[in-house]
N, CA and C atoms of all chains as a GROMACS GRO file, in nm:
protein
  642
    1UNK      N    1   9.951   8.622  13.242
    1UNK     CA    2   9.990   8.712  13.132
    1UNK      C    3   9.918   8.845  13.147
    2UNK      N    4   9.992   8.952  13.144
    2UNK     CA    5   9.934   9.084  13.167
    2UNK      C    6   9.867   9.136  13.040
    3UNK      N    7   9.796   9.250  13.059
    3UNK     CA    8   9.728   9.311  12.944
    3UNK      C    9   9.828   9.363  12.843
    4UNK      N   10   9.940   9.418  12.893
    4UNK     CA   11  10.042   9.471  12.802
    4UNK      C   12  10.102   9.364  12.714
    5UNK      N   13  10.122   9.245  12.771
    5UNK     CA   14  10.180   9.136  12.692
    5UNK      C   15  10.083   9.093  12.582
    6UNK      N   16   9.951   9.092  12.613
    6UNK     CA   17   9.853   9.053  12.510
    6UNK      C   18   9.850   9.156  12.396
    7UNK      N   19   9.852   9.287  12.434
    7UNK     CA   20   9.855   9.391  12.330
    7UNK      C   21   9.981   9.378  12.246
    8UNK      N   22  10.095   9.349  12.311
    8UNK     CA   23  10.220   9.332  12.238
    8UNK      C   24  10.212   9.214  12.143
    9UNK      N   25  10.148   9.105  12.187
    9UNK     CA   26  10.135   8.988  12.099
    9UNK      C   27  10.052   9.022  11.977
   10UNK      N   28   9.943   9.100  11.995
   10UNK     CA   29   9.860   9.138  11.880
   10UNK      C   30   9.941   9.220  11.780
   11UNK      N   31  10.020   9.318  11.832
   11UNK     CA   32  10.103   9.400  11.744
   11UNK      C   33  10.205   9.315  11.669
   12UNK      N   34  10.270   9.221  11.741
   12UNK     CA   35  10.375   9.140  11.678
   12UNK      C   36  10.316   9.047  11.573
   13UNK      N   37  10.196   8.992  11.600
   13UNK     CA   38  10.134   8.904  11.500
   13UNK      C   39  10.100   8.984  11.374
   14UNK      N   40  10.048   9.106  11.392
   14UNK     CA   41  10.022   9.191  11.274
   14UNK      C   42  10.149   9.223  11.198
   15UNK      N   43  10.255   9.255  11.269
   15UNK     CA   44  10.381   9.286  11.203
   15UNK      C   45  10.438   9.168  11.127
   16UNK      N   46  10.430   9.048  11.186
   16UNK     CA   47  10.481   8.929  11.119
   16UNK      C   48  10.399   8.900  10.994
   17UNK      N   49  10.267   8.928  11.000
   17UNK     CA   50  10.183   8.911  10.879
   17UNK      C   51  10.233   9.000  10.767
   18UNK      N   52  10.260   9.128  10.798
   18UNK     CA   53  10.304   9.218  10.691
   18UNK      C   54  10.445   9.185  10.643
   19UNK      N   55  10.532   9.135  10.730
   19UNK     CA   56  10.665   9.092  10.686
   19UNK      C   57  10.654   8.973  10.591
   20UNK      N   58  10.560   8.882  10.619
   20UNK     CA   59  10.539   8.767  10.530
   20UNK      C   60  10.486   8.811  10.395
   21UNK      N   61  10.390   8.908  10.397
   21UNK     CA   62  10.338   8.964  10.271
   21UNK      C   63  10.450   9.027  10.191
   22UNK      N   64  10.540   9.097  10.260
   22UNK     CA   65  10.652   9.162  10.192
   22UNK      C   66  10.744   9.060  10.126
   23UNK      N   67  10.774   8.950  10.196
   23UNK     CA   68  10.862   8.848  10.140
   23UNK      C   69  10.797   8.779  10.020
   24UNK      N   70  10.666   8.750  10.030
   24UNK     CA   71  10.597   8.687   9.918
   24UNK      C   72  10.593   8.781   9.798
   25UNK      N   73  10.571   8.912   9.825
   25UNK     CA   74  10.572   9.009   9.716
   25UNK      C   75  10.706   9.019   9.649
   26UNK      N   76  10.813   9.016   9.728
   26UNK     CA   77  10.947   9.024   9.669
   26UNK      C   78  10.976   8.902   9.583
   27UNK      N   79  10.922   8.788   9.620
   27UNK     CA   80  10.952   8.666   9.544
   27UNK      C   81  10.861   8.649   9.423
   28UNK      N   82  10.736   8.697   9.430
   28UNK     CA   83  10.637   8.660   9.330
   28UNK      C   84  10.602   8.770   9.230
   29UNK      N   85  10.624   8.898   9.263
   29UNK     CA   86  10.580   9.005   9.173
   29UNK      C   87  10.665   9.007   9.046
   30UNK      N   88  10.608   9.057   8.933
   30UNK     CA   89  10.671   9.031   8.803
   30UNK      C   90  10.796   9.111   8.773
   31UNK      N   91  10.806   9.239   8.811
   31UNK     CA   92  10.925   9.314   8.773
   31UNK      C   93  10.973   9.402   8.887
   32UNK      N   94  11.078   9.479   8.860
   32UNK     CA   95  11.143   9.554   8.967
   32UNK      C   96  11.052   9.659   9.028
   33UNK      N   97  10.980   9.734   8.943
   33UNK     CA   98  10.897   9.844   8.996
   33UNK      C   99  10.782   9.790   9.081
   34UNK      N  100  10.736   9.669   9.052
   34UNK     CA  101  10.633   9.610   9.138
   34UNK      C  102  10.694   9.562   9.269
   35UNK      N  103  10.820   9.514   9.261
   35UNK     CA  104  10.883   9.464   9.385
   35UNK      C  105  10.918   9.576   9.481
   36UNK      N  106  10.931   9.701   9.430
   36UNK     CA  107  10.957   9.811   9.524
   36UNK      C  108  10.840   9.833   9.619
   37UNK      N  109  10.719   9.791   9.579
   37UNK     CA  110  10.606   9.801   9.673
   37UNK      C  111  10.630   9.714   9.796
   38UNK      N  112  10.687   9.593   9.771
   38UNK     CA  113  10.711   9.503   9.884
   38UNK      C  114  10.811   9.563   9.981
   39UNK      N  115  10.915   9.628   9.927
   39UNK     CA  116  11.017   9.686  10.016
   39UNK      C  117  10.970   9.817  10.076
   40UNK      N  118  10.901   9.900   9.997
   40UNK     CA  119  10.871  10.035  10.042
   40UNK      C  120  10.753  10.045  10.136
   41UNK      N  121  10.652   9.961  10.117
   41UNK     CA  122  10.531   9.979  10.197
   41UNK      C  123  10.515   9.871  10.304
   42UNK      N  124  10.501   9.745  10.260
   42UNK     CA  125  10.465   9.643  10.358
   42UNK      C  126  10.580   9.610  10.452
   43UNK      N  127  10.706   9.623  10.402
   43UNK     CA  128  10.818   9.600  10.492
   43UNK      C  129  10.826   9.707  10.600
   44UNK      N  130  10.801   9.834  10.560
   44UNK     CA  131  10.802   9.943  10.659
   44UNK      C  132  10.695   9.923  10.764
   45UNK      N  133  10.572   9.890  10.718
   45UNK     CA  134  10.462   9.872  10.813
   45UNK      C  135  10.485   9.752  10.904
   46UNK      N  136  10.536   9.643  10.847
   46UNK     CA  137  10.562   9.525  10.930
   46UNK      C  138  10.670   9.550  11.033
   47UNK      N  139  10.776   9.621  10.994
   47UNK     CA  140  10.882   9.654  11.088
   47UNK      C  141  10.830   9.742  11.201
   48UNK      N  142  10.750   9.844  11.164
   48UNK     CA  143  10.700   9.936  11.266
   48UNK      C  144  10.607   9.864  11.364
   49UNK      N  145  10.520   9.775  11.312
   49UNK     CA  146  10.427   9.705  11.402
   49UNK      C  147  10.503   9.610  11.494
   50UNK      N  148  10.600   9.536  11.439
   50UNK     CA  149  10.675   9.441  11.522
   50UNK      C  150  10.753   9.514  11.632
   51UNK      N  151  10.822   9.624  11.594
   51UNK     CA  152  10.901   9.696  11.694
   51UNK      C  153  10.811   9.766  11.794
   52UNK      N  154  10.690   9.812  11.752
   52UNK     CA  155  10.598   9.872  11.848
   52UNK      C  156  10.551   9.769  11.950
   53UNK      N  157  10.527   9.646  11.903
   53UNK     CA  158  10.491   9.540  11.997
   53UNK      C  159  10.601   9.511  12.096
   54UNK      N  160  10.725   9.508  12.048
   54UNK     CA  161  10.838   9.484  12.139
   54UNK      C  162  10.854   9.599  12.238
   55UNK      N  163  10.830   9.724  12.192
   55UNK     CA  164  10.842   9.839  12.283
   55UNK      C  165  10.735   9.834  12.391
   56UNK      N  166  10.611   9.794  12.353
   56UNK     CA  167  10.504   9.783  12.453
   56UNK      C  168  10.537   9.673  12.554
   57UNK      N  169  10.592   9.562  12.504
   57UNK     CA  170  10.626   9.451  12.594
   57UNK      C  171  10.737   9.489  12.691
   58UNK      N  172  10.828   9.578  12.648
   58UNK     CA  173  10.945   9.610  12.730
   58UNK      C  174  10.909   9.703  12.846
   59UNK      N  175  10.807   9.787  12.828
   59UNK     CA  176  10.775   9.882  12.934
   59UNK      C  177  10.858  10.008  12.922
   60UNK      N  178  10.850  10.095  13.028
   60UNK     CA  179  10.919  10.224  13.019
   60UNK      C  180  11.063  10.210  13.067
   61UNK      N  181  11.154  10.204  12.970
   61UNK     CA  182  11.298  10.200  13.000
   61UNK      C  183  11.370  10.283  12.896
   62UNK      N  184  11.503  10.289  12.910
   62UNK     CA  185  11.583  10.360  12.810
   62UNK      C  186  11.583  10.283  12.678
   63UNK      N  187  11.583  10.148  12.686
   63UNK     CA  188  11.584  10.067  12.564
   63UNK      C  189  11.457  10.091  12.482
   64UNK      N  190  11.344  10.120  12.548
   64UNK     CA  191  11.220  10.147  12.476
   64UNK      C  192  11.232  10.275  12.393
   65UNK      N  193  11.299  10.376  12.450
   65UNK     CA  194  11.319  10.499  12.374
   65UNK      C  195  11.403  10.472  12.250
   66UNK      N  196  11.504  10.385  12.264
   66UNK     CA  197  11.588  10.354  12.147
   66UNK      C  198  11.508  10.277  12.043
   67UNK      N  199  11.419  10.185  12.087
   67UNK     CA  200  11.335  10.112  11.992
   67UNK      C  201  11.242  10.209  11.919
   68UNK      N  202  11.187  10.310  11.993
   68UNK     CA  203  11.102  10.410  11.928
   68UNK      C  204  11.181  10.493  11.828
   69UNK      N  205  11.308  10.520  11.860
   69UNK     CA  206  11.394  10.590  11.764
   69UNK      C  207  11.412  10.508  11.636
   70UNK      N  208  11.430  10.374  11.653
   70UNK     CA  209  11.443  10.288  11.534
   70UNK      C  210  11.314  10.291  11.452
   71UNK      N  211  11.197  10.292  11.520
   71UNK     CA  212  11.069  10.297  11.448
   71UNK      C  213  11.060  10.423  11.362
   72UNK      N  214  11.092  10.540  11.423
   72UNK     CA  215  11.084  10.666  11.349
   72UNK      C  216  11.185  10.668  11.235
   73UNK      N  217  11.304  10.614  11.260
   73UNK     CA  218  11.407  10.613  11.157
   73UNK      C  219  11.366  10.526  11.038
   74UNK      N  220  11.309  10.406  11.068
   74UNK     CA  221  11.265  10.317  10.960
   74UNK      C  222  11.153  10.382  10.881
   75UNK      N  223  11.061  10.452  10.951
   75UNK     CA  224  10.951  10.520  10.883
   75UNK      C  225  11.003  10.623  10.782
   76UNK      N  226  11.113  10.692  10.816
   76UNK     CA  227  11.167  10.792  10.724
   76UNK      C  228  11.259  10.729  10.620
   77UNK      N  229  11.347  10.639  10.664
   77UNK     CA  230  11.459  10.597  10.579
   77UNK      C  231  11.422  10.489  10.478
   78UNK      N  232  11.334  10.397  10.515
   78UNK     CA  233  11.308  10.283  10.427
   78UNK      C  234  11.241  10.324  10.295
   79UNK      N  235  11.133  10.406  10.296
   79UNK     CA  236  11.078  10.450  10.168
   79UNK      C  237  11.174  10.541  10.091
   80UNK      N  238  11.257  10.620  10.163
   80UNK     CA  239  11.352  10.707  10.094
   80UNK      C  240  11.454  10.627  10.016
   81UNK      N  241  11.510  10.523  10.077
   81UNK     CA  242  11.610  10.441  10.009
   81UNK      C  243  11.548  10.368   9.892
   82UNK      N  244  11.426  10.316   9.910
   82UNK     CA  245  11.358  10.246   9.800
   82UNK      C  246  11.332  10.341   9.684
   83UNK      N  247  11.290  10.464   9.716
   83UNK     CA  248  11.266  10.563   9.612
   83UNK      C  249  11.394  10.598   9.537
   84UNK      N  250  11.505  10.609   9.609
   84UNK     CA  251  11.632  10.643   9.544
   84UNK      C  252  11.674  10.533   9.447
   85UNK      N  253  11.660  10.406   9.488
   85UNK     CA  254  11.698  10.296   9.399
   85UNK      C  255  11.604  10.290   9.278
   86UNK      N  256  11.474  10.314   9.300
   86UNK     CA  257  11.379  10.310   9.188
   86UNK      C  258  11.405  10.423   9.090
   87UNK      N  259  11.443  10.542   9.142
   87UNK     CA  260  11.474  10.654   9.053
   87UNK      C  261  11.599  10.625   8.970
   88UNK      N  262  11.700  10.562   9.034
   88UNK     CA  263  11.820  10.525   8.960
   88UNK      C  264  11.788  10.423   8.851
   89UNK      N  265  11.699  10.326   8.881
   89UNK     CA  266  11.661  10.226   8.781
   89UNK      C  267  11.589  10.292   8.665
   90UNK      N  268  11.504  10.391   8.693
   90UNK     CA  269  11.432  10.461   8.586
   90UNK      C  270  11.529  10.540   8.499
   91UNK      N  271  11.629  10.605   8.562
   91UNK     CA  272  11.728  10.680   8.485
   91UNK      C  273  11.819  10.590   8.404
   92UNK      N  274  11.839  10.467   8.451
   92UNK     CA  275  11.922  10.372   8.377
   92UNK      C  276  11.847  10.312   8.259
   93UNK      N  277  11.717  10.336   8.247
   93UNK     CA  278  11.644  10.288   8.132
   93UNK      C  279  11.578  10.154   8.150
   94UNK      N  280  11.551  10.114   8.273
   94UNK     CA  281  11.480   9.988   8.297
   94UNK      C  282  11.331  10.011   8.269
   95UNK      N  283  11.276   9.940   8.171
   95UNK     CA  284  11.137   9.964   8.133
   95UNK      C  285  11.042   9.890   8.226
   96UNK      N  286  10.928   9.953   8.259
   96UNK     CA  287  10.828   9.883   8.343
   96UNK      C  288  10.767   9.765   8.269
   97UNK      N  289  10.712   9.674   8.349
   97UNK     CA  290  10.651   9.551   8.298
   97UNK      C  291  10.515   9.582   8.241
   98UNK      N  292  10.487   9.537   8.120
   98UNK     CA  293  10.353   9.549   8.063
   98UNK      C  294  10.311   9.413   8.009
   99UNK      N  295  10.184   9.405   7.969
   99UNK     CA  296  10.134   9.277   7.919
   99UNK      C  297  10.198   9.243   7.784
  100UNK      N  298  10.238   9.346   7.705
  100UNK     CA  299  10.296   9.319   7.574
  100UNK      C  300  10.439   9.267   7.585
  101UNK      N  301  10.512   9.316   7.686
  101UNK     CA  302  10.654   9.282   7.695
  101UNK      C  303  10.682   9.178   7.802
  102UNK      N  304  10.578   9.106   7.847
  102UNK     CA  305  10.602   9.018   7.962
  102UNK      C  306  10.684   8.894   7.925
  103UNK      N  307  10.690   8.859   7.795
  103UNK     CA  308  10.768   8.742   7.756
  103UNK      C  309  10.913   8.776   7.726
  104UNK      N  310  10.942   8.906   7.709
  104UNK     CA  311  11.080   8.944   7.678
  104UNK      C  312  11.162   8.951   7.807
  105UNK      N  313  11.292   8.917   7.800
  105UNK     CA  314  11.376   8.931   7.920
  105UNK      C  315  11.401   9.077   7.951
  106UNK      N  316  11.407   9.108   8.081
  106UNK     CA  317  11.431   9.246   8.122
  106UNK      C  318  11.580   9.276   8.113
  107UNK      N  319  11.612   9.376   8.031
  107UNK     CA  320  11.754   9.409   8.011
  107UNK      C  321  11.776   9.556   8.036
  108UNK      N  322  11.895   9.589   8.080
  108UNK     CA  323  11.934   9.727   8.100
  108UNK      C  324  12.016   9.772   7.980
  109UNK      N  325  11.976   9.881   7.912
  109UNK     CA  326  12.048   9.922   7.792
  109UNK      C  327  12.185   9.984   7.819
  110UNK      N  328  12.204  10.046   7.935
  110UNK     CA  329  12.330  10.119   7.956
  110UNK      C  330  12.427  10.034   8.038
  111UNK      N  331  12.531  10.095   8.088
  111UNK     CA  332  12.637  10.021   8.156
  111UNK      C  333  12.600   9.984   8.298
  112UNK      N  334  12.477  10.015   8.341
  112UNK     CA  335  12.433   9.966   8.470
  112UNK      C  336  12.411   9.816   8.468
  113UNK      N  337  12.406   9.758   8.347
  113UNK     CA  338  12.378   9.615   8.336
  113UNK      C  339  12.491   9.534   8.396
  114UNK      N  340  12.451   9.425   8.463
  114UNK     CA  341  12.552   9.337   8.521
  114UNK      C  342  12.592   9.227   8.423
  115UNK      N  343  12.531   9.230   8.302
  115UNK     CA  344  12.560   9.128   8.203
  115UNK      C  345  12.694   9.158   8.136
  116UNK      N  346  12.791   9.071   8.151
  116UNK     CA  347  12.926   9.097   8.102
  116UNK      C  348  12.957   9.015   7.976
  117UNK      N  349  12.853   8.983   7.898
  117UNK     CA  350  12.874   8.898   7.781
  117UNK      C  351  12.942   8.974   7.668
  118UNK      N  352  12.944   9.109   7.675
  118UNK     CA  353  13.004   9.184   7.566
  118UNK      C  354  13.155   9.200   7.580
  119UNK      N  355  13.209   9.165   7.691
  119UNK     CA  356  13.352   9.190   7.713
  119UNK      C  357  13.445   9.108   7.623
  120UNK      N  358  13.419   8.978   7.596
  120UNK     CA  359  13.511   8.904   7.509
  120UNK      C  360  13.518   8.963   7.369
  121UNK      N  361  13.409   9.022   7.318
  121UNK     CA  362  13.414   9.082   7.185
  121UNK      C  363  13.505   9.204   7.182
  122UNK      N  364  13.504   9.278   7.294
  122UNK     CA  365  13.591   9.396   7.298
  122UNK      C  366  13.738   9.356   7.304
  123UNK      N  367  13.768   9.242   7.366
  123UNK     CA  368  13.907   9.200   7.375
  123UNK      C  369  13.962   9.158   7.239
  124UNK      N  370  13.874   9.100   7.155
  124UNK     CA  371  13.920   9.063   7.023
  124UNK      C  372  13.944   9.188   6.939
  125UNK      N  373  10.515   8.394  12.698
  125UNK     CA  374  10.563   8.501  12.610
  125UNK      C  375  10.698   8.465  12.550
  126UNK      N  376  10.780   8.393  12.629
  126UNK     CA  377  10.913   8.357  12.579
  126UNK      C  378  10.903   8.261  12.460
  127UNK      N  379  10.815   8.161  12.471
  127UNK     CA  380  10.800   8.066  12.360
  127UNK      C  381  10.738   8.134  12.238
  128UNK      N  382  10.648   8.230  12.263
  128UNK     CA  383  10.589   8.305  12.151
  128UNK      C  384  10.696   8.383  12.075
  129UNK      N  385  10.786   8.451  12.149
  129UNK     CA  386  10.892   8.526  12.084
  129UNK      C  387  10.988   8.434  12.011
  130UNK      N  388  11.010   8.314  12.067
  130UNK     CA  389  11.098   8.217  12.001
  130UNK      C  390  11.037   8.173  11.868
  131UNK      N  391  10.905   8.146  11.867
  131UNK     CA  392  10.839   8.106  11.743
  131UNK      C  393  10.842   8.216  11.639
  132UNK      N  394  10.819   8.342  11.683
  132UNK     CA  395  10.824   8.455  11.590
  132UNK      C  396  10.964   8.468  11.530
  133UNK      N  397  11.067   8.450  11.614
  133UNK     CA  398  11.205   8.461  11.566
  133UNK      C  399  11.234   8.356  11.459
  134UNK      N  400  11.193   8.232  11.485
  134UNK     CA  401  11.219   8.124  11.387
  134UNK      C  402  11.144   8.152  11.257
  135UNK      N  403  11.018   8.202  11.269
  135UNK     CA  404  10.938   8.227  11.148
  135UNK      C  405  11.000   8.338  11.063
  136UNK      N  406  11.043   8.449  11.128
  136UNK     CA  407  11.103   8.559  11.052
  136UNK      C  408  11.235   8.514  10.991
  137UNK      N  409  11.309   8.426  11.060
  137UNK     CA  410  11.434   8.376  11.003
  137UNK      C  411  11.408   8.294  10.878
  138UNK      N  412  11.302   8.212  10.878
  138UNK     CA  413  11.268   8.132  10.759
  138UNK      C  414  11.229   8.224  10.644
  139UNK      N  415  11.146   8.328  10.673
  139UNK     CA  416  11.102   8.421  10.568
  139UNK      C  417  11.221   8.496  10.509
  140UNK      N  418  11.316   8.536  10.596
  140UNK     CA  419  11.434   8.608  10.549
  140UNK      C  420  11.522   8.520  10.461
  141UNK      N  421  11.532   8.393  10.498
  141UNK     CA  422  11.609   8.300  10.415
  141UNK      C  423  11.546   8.282  10.278
  142UNK      N  424  11.411   8.284  10.273
  142UNK     CA  425  11.344   8.276  10.143
  142UNK      C  426  11.375   8.398  10.058
  143UNK      N  427  11.390   8.517  10.121
  143UNK     CA  428  11.421   8.639  10.045
  143UNK      C  429  11.561   8.633   9.985
  144UNK      N  430  11.650   8.551  10.039
  144UNK     CA  431  11.785   8.541   9.983
  144UNK      C  432  11.783   8.486   9.841
  145UNK      N  433  11.673   8.419   9.803
  145UNK     CA  434  11.660   8.371   9.664
  145UNK      C  435  11.666   8.488   9.567
  146UNK      N  436  11.598   8.601   9.602
  146UNK     CA  437  11.595   8.716   9.512
  146UNK      C  438  11.732   8.784   9.507
  147UNK      N  439  11.808   8.778   9.618
  147UNK     CA  440  11.943   8.834   9.615
  147UNK      C  441  12.032   8.753   9.522
  148UNK      N  442  12.015   8.620   9.522
  148UNK     CA  443  12.103   8.536   9.441
  148UNK      C  444  12.063   8.536   9.294
  149UNK      N  445  11.931   8.539   9.264
  149UNK     CA  446  11.885   8.515   9.127
  149UNK      C  447  11.851   8.644   9.054
  150UNK      N  448  11.791   8.743   9.128
  150UNK     CA  449  11.731   8.865   9.075
  150UNK      C  450  11.767   8.906   8.933
  151UNK      N  451  11.670   8.937   8.848
  151UNK     CA  452  11.696   8.958   8.706
  151UNK      C  453  11.790   9.077   8.683
  152UNK      N  454  11.768   9.189   8.754
  152UNK     CA  455  11.855   9.304   8.738
  152UNK      C  456  11.930   9.329   8.868
  153UNK      N  457  12.028   9.422   8.859
  153UNK     CA  458  12.108   9.453   8.978
  153UNK      C  459  12.023   9.524   9.083
  154UNK      N  460  11.917   9.596   9.039
  154UNK     CA  461  11.835   9.670   9.136
  154UNK      C  462  11.748   9.578   9.220
  155UNK      N  463  11.707   9.465   9.158
  155UNK     CA  464  11.635   9.366   9.238
  155UNK      C  465  11.722   9.314   9.353
  156UNK      N  466  11.850   9.296   9.322
  156UNK     CA  467  11.940   9.248   9.427
  156UNK      C  468  11.956   9.351   9.538
  157UNK      N  469  11.964   9.482   9.499
  157UNK     CA  470  11.980   9.587   9.601
  157UNK      C  471  11.858   9.591   9.692
  158UNK      N  472  11.738   9.588   9.631
  158UNK     CA  473  11.613   9.594   9.708
  158UNK      C  474  11.604   9.474   9.803
  159UNK      N  475  11.637   9.354   9.748
  159UNK     CA  476  11.626   9.233   9.831
  159UNK      C  477  11.729   9.236   9.944
  160UNK      N  478  11.848   9.289   9.916
  160UNK     CA  479  11.948   9.298  10.023
  160UNK      C  480  11.903   9.394  10.132
  161UNK      N  481  11.836   9.505  10.092
  161UNK     CA  482  11.782   9.596  10.192
  161UNK      C  483  11.675   9.531  10.277
  162UNK      N  484  11.591   9.448  10.214
  162UNK     CA  485  11.485   9.381  10.291
  162UNK      C  486  11.546   9.280  10.388
  163UNK      N  487  11.649   9.208  10.343
  163UNK     CA  488  11.715   9.113  10.433
  163UNK      C  489  11.780   9.187  10.550
  164UNK      N  490  11.839   9.305  10.523
  164UNK     CA  491  11.899   9.383  10.631
  164UNK      C  492  11.796   9.432  10.731
  165UNK      N  493  11.679   9.477  10.680
  165UNK     CA  494  11.573   9.523  10.770
  165UNK      C  495  11.523   9.409  10.858
  166UNK      N  496  11.501   9.290  10.794
  166UNK     CA  497  11.461   9.175  10.876
  166UNK      C  498  11.572   9.136  10.972
  167UNK      N  499  11.697   9.165  10.936
  167UNK     CA  500  11.809   9.128  11.022
  167UNK      C  501  11.806   9.200  11.154
  168UNK      N  502  11.777   9.334  11.153
  168UNK     CA  503  11.779   9.398  11.286
  168UNK      C  504  11.651   9.371  11.365
  169UNK      N  505  11.541   9.332  11.296
  169UNK     CA  506  11.426   9.282  11.374
  169UNK      C  507  11.464   9.154  11.447
  170UNK      N  508  11.537   9.065  11.376
  170UNK     CA  509  11.583   8.942  11.440
  170UNK      C  510  11.677   8.971  11.556
  171UNK      N  511  11.763   9.075  11.539
  171UNK     CA  512  11.855   9.110  11.647
  171UNK      C  513  11.778   9.153  11.773
  172UNK      N  514  11.673   9.237  11.752
  172UNK     CA  515  11.595   9.282  11.868
  172UNK      C  516  11.523   9.165  11.935
  173UNK      N  517  11.468   9.072  11.852
  173UNK     CA  518  11.398   8.956  11.911
  173UNK      C  519  11.496   8.869  11.988
  174UNK      N  520  11.617   8.850  11.935
  174UNK     CA  521  11.717   8.771  12.006
  174UNK      C  522  11.757   8.840  12.136
  175UNK      N  523  11.761   8.976  12.134
  175UNK     CA  524  11.788   9.049  12.256
  175UNK      C  525  11.684   9.024  12.363
  176UNK      N  526  11.554   9.017  12.323
  176UNK     CA  527  11.450   8.986  12.421
  176UNK      C  528  11.461   8.842  12.469
  177UNK      N  529  11.501   8.749  12.379
  177UNK     CA  530  11.512   8.610  12.420
  177UNK      C  531  11.625   8.590  12.521
  178UNK      N  532  11.737   8.662  12.500
  178UNK     CA  533  11.851   8.650  12.591
  178UNK      C  534  11.840   8.742  12.713
  179UNK      N  535  11.733   8.830  12.713
  179UNK     CA  536  11.712   8.929  12.820
  179UNK      C  537  11.831   9.022  12.834
  180UNK      N  538  11.892   9.058  12.721
  180UNK     CA  539  12.000   9.157  12.718
  180UNK      C  540  11.963   9.268  12.619
  181UNK      N  541  11.838   9.320  12.629
  181UNK     CA  542  11.788   9.414  12.529
  181UNK      C  543  11.868   9.544  12.531
  182UNK      N  544  11.924   9.582  12.649
  182UNK     CA  545  11.998   9.708  12.657
  182UNK      C  546  12.125   9.704  12.572
  183UNK      N  547  12.179   9.584  12.549
  183UNK     CA  548  12.297   9.574  12.463
  183UNK      C  549  12.256   9.559  12.317
  184UNK      N  550  12.155   9.474  12.289
  184UNK     CA  551  12.122   9.442  12.150
  184UNK      C  552  12.056   9.560  12.078
  185UNK      N  553  11.990   9.651  12.152
  185UNK     CA  554  11.921   9.760  12.084
  185UNK      C  555  12.022   9.857  12.023
  186UNK      N  556  12.140   9.871  12.084
  186UNK     CA  557  12.242   9.957  12.025
  186UNK      C  558  12.294   9.898  11.894
  187UNK      N  559  12.315   9.765  11.894
  187UNK     CA  560  12.360   9.699  11.771
  187UNK      C  561  12.254   9.712  11.663
  188UNK      N  562  12.125   9.704  11.703
  188UNK     CA  563  12.017   9.715  11.604
  188UNK      C  564  12.014   9.856  11.544
  189UNK      N  565  12.039   9.960  11.627
  189UNK     CA  566  12.045  10.097  11.574
  189UNK      C  567  12.156  10.108  11.470
  190UNK      N  568  12.273  10.050  11.500
  190UNK     CA  569  12.384  10.056  11.405
  190UNK      C  570  12.350   9.984  11.275
  191UNK      N  571  12.281   9.869  11.286
  191UNK     CA  572  12.242   9.796  11.166
  191UNK      C  573  12.143   9.877  11.082
  192UNK      N  574  12.047   9.945  11.148
  192UNK     CA  575  11.948  10.023  11.074
  192UNK      C  576  12.014  10.137  10.999
  193UNK      N  577  12.107  10.208  11.066
  193UNK     CA  578  12.176  10.318  11.000
  193UNK      C  579  12.260  10.268  10.883
  194UNK      N  580  12.332  10.157  10.902
  194UNK     CA  581  12.418  10.104  10.795
  194UNK      C  582  12.335  10.057  10.676
  195UNK      N  583  12.218   9.997  10.704
  195UNK     CA  584  12.132   9.948  10.597
  195UNK      C  585  12.086  10.063  10.508
  196UNK      N  586  12.047  10.175  10.571
  196UNK     CA  587  12.004  10.292  10.496
  196UNK      C  588  12.119  10.350  10.413
  197UNK      N  589  12.238  10.360  10.476
  197UNK     CA  590  12.352  10.420  10.406
  197UNK      C  591  12.393  10.334  10.287
  198UNK      N  592  12.390  10.200  10.304
  198UNK     CA  593  12.429  10.110  10.194
  198UNK      C  594  12.339  10.130  10.073
  199UNK      N  595  12.207  10.139  10.096
  199UNK     CA  596  12.115  10.153   9.981
  199UNK      C  597  12.132  10.288   9.913
  200UNK      N  598  12.150  10.396   9.992
  200UNK     CA  599  12.169  10.528   9.931
  200UNK      C  600  12.298  10.532   9.851
  201UNK      N  601  12.407  10.474   9.906
  201UNK     CA  602  12.536  10.476   9.838
  201UNK      C  603  12.530  10.397   9.708
  202UNK      N  604  12.463  10.281   9.710
  202UNK     CA  605  12.453  10.202   9.586
  202UNK      C  606  12.371  10.277   9.481
  203UNK      N  607  12.263  10.345   9.523
  203UNK     CA  608  12.183  10.421   9.428
  203UNK      C  609  12.265  10.534   9.366
  204UNK      N  610  12.342  10.605   9.448
  204UNK     CA  611  12.425  10.713   9.394
  204UNK      C  612  12.535  10.659   9.303
  205UNK      N  613  12.590  10.540   9.337
  205UNK     CA  614  12.698  10.481   9.258
  205UNK      C  615  12.650  10.448   9.117
  206UNK      N  616  12.532  10.384   9.105
  206UNK     CA  617  12.484  10.348   8.972
  206UNK      C  618  12.437  10.471   8.895
  207UNK      N  619  12.395  10.574   8.967
  207UNK     CA  620  12.362  10.701   8.899
  207UNK      C  621  12.488  10.761   8.837
  208UNK      N  622  12.602  10.752   8.905
  208UNK     CA  623  12.728  10.804   8.849
  208UNK      C  624  12.772  10.725   8.728
  209UNK      N  625  12.754  10.591   8.732
  209UNK     CA  626  12.791  10.509   8.616
  209UNK      C  627  12.710  10.552   8.494
  210UNK      N  628  12.580  10.582   8.515
  210UNK     CA  629  12.497  10.627   8.403
  210UNK      C  630  12.548  10.759   8.347
  211UNK      N  631  12.592  10.851   8.437
  211UNK     CA  632  12.643  10.979   8.389
  211UNK      C  633  12.768  10.964   8.304
  212UNK      N  634  12.855  10.865   8.338
  212UNK     CA  635  12.978  10.848   8.261
  212UNK      C  636  12.950  10.786   8.124
  213UNK      N  637  12.846  10.699   8.116
  213UNK     CA  638  12.824  10.627   7.992
  213UNK      C  639  12.762  10.716   7.885
  214UNK      N  640  12.703  10.829   7.925
  214UNK     CA  641  12.638  10.914   7.825
  214UNK      C  642  12.730  11.025   7.775
   0.00000   0.00000   0.00000
């Protein structure tokens, strides 16, 4: 096993750790604004580390340049998309989680809500 | 190195399958969008790893670029769509 393969393994293990942290955060954190941390930060870092390890393992080829392009694109695009969705949620009136409101169900006041329980009343 | 990449691929696939819980259950629609974006991001990592396993990285990296671009466009379009719904309701 060459030195490059060992460095690539270290990068990939670090990336897989951050991807696992991201998945646990998405499943366990209490509300939407907390879950954006899992998508915006740890997912980006885990993706970049994993793809950097794969690029080091591949050596100097054209495919490596494309992998580096994906790394730069994920670095720019992933937090941007997460920020856009979080801004839309804030404009729709989704309230952040606090200790006082943690027992109440999270509801959207406007028509962004996916809850369609009001439709039968309108038909009557 | 081949068995190491195979183990990493299986592990990321299991983690991604666990994230599908948030897509199916998620309390609000935005949780579903975020979780779908995370599943898409893990998806093209899996594509690149499968490319290394099959030793056809020159083909799979192009598909991974297309997946990354589509994943970004989907999230931006959904954010703009729900922003427009809010504008109509007020």
